N, C-alpha and C positions, 0 to 999 in steps of 0.2 A: 504494500500500500504506500509506503514511503517513496518507492520508485515512481509511482504514478504522479505524485506531486513534485518530485524532483525533475521529472521529464516535462512537466507542464507548470512552470513557475507563475505564469500569468493567471492561469486558472486558480492556483493556490492563493495568489494575492486577491483576486476578485472574491473568492470564497471567504477569506479572512475579513475583507472589508465589509462584505454583506453580513457576516456574523456580528461584527462590531456595530454596524448600523442597527441591526435587529435588536441587539442588546440595549443600545441607547434608547431606541423607541420603546422598548419594554419597560425601562426604568420609569419613564414618564406616565405609563399607564398603570403602574402599581398603586394600590390604595395605601396612603400614608396618613396616619393620625398623629397629632401632637401628643395626645394622651390616650393611648389605646386602652381598651377595657380589659384589664388583667385582674383576675381574682387572686388575692393573696392566698397562699396555702393555709388551710384551716385544719386543726387537729383537735379532736374532742376526746378527752380522757375522763373517765368516771372512776373515782376511787371510793372504796367503802372501807372504813376503818372503825369498826364497832367500839363504842366506849370512848372514843377520842373526841376532843373538842375541835372546833373549826381551826383554831390557832395551831394545835398540834398537828392536825392533818396538813395544814399549809406548810409547816416547817419540815415535816418528815417525808411528805409525799410530793406535794405540788412543786415546791422549789427544786427538788431533786429532778423531777421530770422536766421542768422548764430548763434547767441547766444542761441536761443531756440532749435536749432537742433544739438547742440554739443553732446548730449547724445544718439542720434539715431544710430550712427555708431558703 
């Protein structure tokens, strides 16, 4: 296949120019938004700790989970 383009350099140049022009025209037809609608990742965790207060649950479970999940988003 390389020999085909080596033997026909004008055809190779015309093809390359057409590809560049097509790419340039395609750029202008792409939809672009300044602020695209992206939903941030959501994680829902339910913890059950019988007999513990809300403060104990937050200190022993919630904060540990939040610290370990900081790299997921």
